C-alpha positions as CSV (number, residue, x, y, z in Angstrom):
1,M,-6.2,20.0,-9.0
2,S,-5.6,17.9,-5.8
3,A,-3.3,19.2,-2.9
4,P,-0.3,17.1,-2.1
5,L,-1.1,14.5,0.7
6,I,2.7,13.9,1.1
7,T,5.7,15.6,0.0
8,L,9.1,13.9,0.3
9,H,12.2,16.1,1.0
10,G,15.9,14.9,0.7
11,V,15.3,11.1,0.9
12,R,18.5,9.2,1.0
13,K,19.2,5.7,2.0
14,A,22.7,4.2,1.6
15,F,24.3,0.9,2.5
16,G,27.9,1.6,2.9
17,A,29.1,3.4,-0.2
18,R,26.2,2.1,-2.2
19,V,23.3,4.6,-2.5
20,L,20.0,2.6,-2.6
21,L,17.6,5.5,-2.8
22,E,18.0,9.3,-3.4
23,I,15.0,11.5,-4.0
24,E,15.3,15.2,-3.6
25,R,11.6,16.0,-3.8
26,L,8.4,14.0,-4.7
27,S,4.8,14.8,-4.2
28,V,1.8,12.4,-3.9
29,D,-1.6,14.2,-4.3
30,E,-4.6,13.2,-2.2
31,G,-6.8,10.9,-3.9
32,G,-4.1,10.0,-6.6
33,A,-3.3,6.5,-7.9
34,Y,0.3,5.8,-8.6
35,V,2.3,2.8,-9.9
36,L,6.0,2.6,-8.9
37,I,8.0,0.8,-11.7
38,G,11.6,0.0,-12.3
39,P,13.9,-2.9,-12.5
40,N,14.8,-5.2,-9.6
41,G,17.1,-3.3,-7.3
42,S,16.0,0.2,-8.3
43,G,14.5,1.1,-4.9
44,K,10.9,0.4,-5.1
45,T,10.5,-1.7,-1.9
46,T,13.0,0.5,-0.1
47,L,10.9,3.6,-0.9
48,M,7.7,1.8,0.2
49,R,9.3,0.6,3.5
50,I,10.5,4.2,4.2
51,L,7.1,5.6,3.6
52,A,5.6,3.1,5.9
53,G,8.1,3.9,8.8
54,L,9.7,0.4,8.6
55,D,13.1,1.8,7.8
56,R,14.2,4.7,10.1
57,D,17.8,4.7,8.8
58,A,16.9,6.9,5.8
59,D,17.8,10.6,5.7
60,G,15.1,13.1,5.0
61,G,11.5,13.4,5.9
62,M,8.2,14.3,4.5
63,D,5.4,16.7,4.8
64,F,2.1,14.9,5.6
65,R,-0.8,17.2,5.2
66,G,1.7,20.1,5.7
67,E,3.2,18.7,8.9
68,H,6.8,17.8,8.7
69,A,8.1,14.5,10.1
70,A,11.7,13.2,9.9
71,F,11.9,9.4,8.9
72,A,14.2,8.9,11.9
73,S,11.5,9.9,14.4
74,Y,8.3,8.4,12.5
75,P,5.4,9.6,14.5
76,E,2.4,7.4,15.5
77,R,-0.1,9.6,13.5
78,L,1.8,8.4,10.4
79,R,1.6,4.6,11.4
80,R,-2.2,4.9,11.7
81,S,-2.6,7.0,8.4
82,I,-0.3,4.9,6.2
83,V,-0.9,1.0,5.7
84,Y,1.6,-1.1,3.8
85,V,0.6,-4.5,2.3
86,H,3.6,-6.6,1.7
87,Q,4.2,-8.8,-1.4
88,H,3.5,-11.9,0.8
89,P,1.1,-10.6,3.4
90,Y,0.7,-12.6,6.7
91,L,-2.7,-13.8,7.8
92,F,-3.6,-15.2,11.3
93,H,-4.6,-18.8,11.3
94,T,-8.1,-18.1,12.5
95,S,-10.6,-16.8,10.1
96,L,-11.0,-14.2,7.4
97,R,-13.3,-12.2,9.7
98,H,-11.0,-12.3,12.5
99,N,-8.0,-11.2,10.3
100,L,-9.9,-8.1,9.2
101,E,-11.3,-7.4,12.7
102,Y,-7.8,-7.5,14.5
103,G,-6.4,-4.2,13.4
104,L,-9.7,-2.3,14.1
105,K,-9.8,-3.8,17.7
106,R,-6.2,-2.7,18.3
107,R,-7.2,0.8,17.2
108,G,-10.0,0.8,19.8
109,L,-13.0,0.9,17.3
110,P,-16.1,-0.1,19.2
111,A,-17.7,-3.6,18.4
112,A,-20.5,-2.3,16.3
113,G,-18.1,-0.2,14.1
114,R,-15.7,-3.0,13.7
115,A,-18.5,-5.4,12.5
116,R,-19.7,-2.8,10.0
117,R,-16.3,-2.1,8.5
118,V,-15.4,-5.8,8.4
119,E,-18.6,-6.8,6.5
120,E,-18.2,-3.8,4.2
121,A,-14.6,-4.9,3.3
122,I,-15.5,-8.6,3.0
123,A,-18.3,-7.6,0.5
124,W,-15.9,-5.2,-1.4
125,A,-13.5,-7.9,-1.9
126,G,-16.0,-10.5,-3.0
127,L,-15.3,-12.8,-0.1
128,G,-18.7,-13.1,1.7
129,P,-19.0,-16.9,1.4
130,R,-15.5,-17.1,2.9
131,R,-15.9,-14.9,6.1
132,T,-15.3,-17.9,8.5
133,T,-12.8,-19.7,6.5
134,P,-9.2,-20.2,7.9
135,P,-6.5,-18.5,5.6
136,A,-5.0,-21.9,5.1
137,K,-7.9,-22.8,3.0
138,L,-8.1,-19.7,0.9
139,S,-6.6,-19.6,-2.7
140,G,-3.7,-17.4,-3.5
141,G,-6.0,-14.8,-5.0
142,E,-8.4,-14.9,-2.1
143,K,-5.5,-14.3,0.3
144,Q,-4.5,-11.3,-1.6
145,R,-8.0,-9.9,-1.7
146,A,-8.2,-10.6,2.0
147,A,-5.0,-8.6,2.6
148,L,-6.5,-5.8,0.5
149,A,-9.8,-6.0,2.3
150,R,-8.1,-5.9,5.7
151,A,-6.1,-2.8,4.7
152,R,-9.0,-1.1,3.4
153,A,-11.0,-1.6,6.5
154,L,-8.5,0.4,8.4
155,E,-9.4,3.3,6.1
156,P,-5.8,4.6,5.7
157,E,-5.0,8.0,4.1
158,L,-2.3,6.4,2.2
159,L,-2.2,2.7,1.0
160,L,1.1,1.1,-0.1
161,L,0.7,-2.2,-2.2
162,D,4.0,-4.3,-2.9
163,E,3.6,-6.6,-6.0
164,P,-0.1,-7.2,-5.2
165,T,-0.4,-9.7,-8.3
166,S,2.7,-11.5,-7.8
167,N,2.3,-15.4,-8.2
168,L,-1.3,-15.3,-8.7
169,D,-3.2,-17.4,-11.4
170,R,-5.1,-15.7,-14.2
171,D,-8.4,-15.4,-12.3
172,G,-6.7,-14.2,-9.2
173,R,-4.8,-11.5,-11.0
174,A,-8.1,-10.3,-12.8
175,Q,-9.9,-10.1,-9.5
176,T,-7.0,-8.0,-7.9
177,L,-6.8,-5.8,-10.9
178,A,-10.5,-5.1,-10.5
179,L,-10.0,-4.1,-6.9
180,L,-7.2,-1.8,-7.8
181,A,-9.4,-0.1,-10.3
182,Q,-12.1,0.4,-7.6
183,L,-9.6,1.9,-5.3
184,R,-8.6,4.4,-8.0
185,D,-12.4,5.2,-8.6
186,E,-13.0,5.7,-4.8
187,R,-10.2,8.3,-5.0
188,R,-8.2,6.6,-2.3
189,T,-4.5,7.5,-2.4
190,V,-2.6,4.6,-3.3
191,I,0.9,3.6,-4.5
192,V,1.5,0.3,-6.2
193,A,5.0,-1.1,-6.8
194,C,5.0,-3.7,-9.4
195,H,6.3,-5.3,-12.7
196,D,2.9,-6.2,-13.8
197,Q,2.1,-4.7,-17.2
198,E,-1.6,-4.9,-16.7
199,I,-1.2,-2.7,-13.6
200,I,1.1,-0.4,-15.2
201,A,-1.5,-0.1,-18.1
202,L,-4.3,0.7,-15.8
203,P,-5.9,4.1,-16.7
204,G,-5.9,6.8,-14.2
205,F,-2.6,5.7,-12.5
206,T,0.3,8.0,-12.7
207,R,3.7,6.1,-13.5
208,L,6.7,6.7,-11.3
209,R,9.8,5.1,-12.7
210,L,12.9,4.5,-10.5
211,E,16.3,3.8,-11.8
212,D,19.4,3.3,-9.6
213,G,17.3,4.8,-6.7
214,R,16.3,7.9,-8.4
215,I,13.0,9.1,-10.0
216,A,13.7,8.8,-13.8
217,L,10.2,9.5,-15.1
218,Q,6.8,10.7,-13.8
219,S,3.9,10.4,-16.3
220,G,0.1,10.3,-16.2
């Protein structure tokens, strides 16, 4: 059985008197694939933003590989270990290859290492012929695959994906679903927040259901 990569403790986020999220304890196993479901307003995106360090107003904290960190003082180590792909990811107006290389360069990876990771990620996403294409000329499905490839190139210890198939056509959804299955098979720790029934039905994903900001169901 896998050991927990992350264990959340006493998570609470409120807006005035309204409680947006309240989770006493939740563990995410290393190498596990999770799908976070629930109606609009149930707290899915709030939880993803807290995990990614984008919301420091939440109470509580988490143990990451046994090391405790409060959300209010989110450490740089977690920022480098946890990557969040937004529902509408932003791509620079340069080229696909530059988009994938940018984060690696910021992290100080040498040029040879950057080139290797970029080419591996582009091939993984099936975007080889588009490596020099400006994002404005990519289809919706290609943009989503580019965002996934960019995140994968960073080799995060936890990958957070918010509605990755939203507004994609049939082919784009099928290609993105195939990449999600590959992430699962690679034993990458991933949490996908979505309404997409095809993602929810993917084998090997543990379902976490949020209702009114609380975990109402956890099932394999």
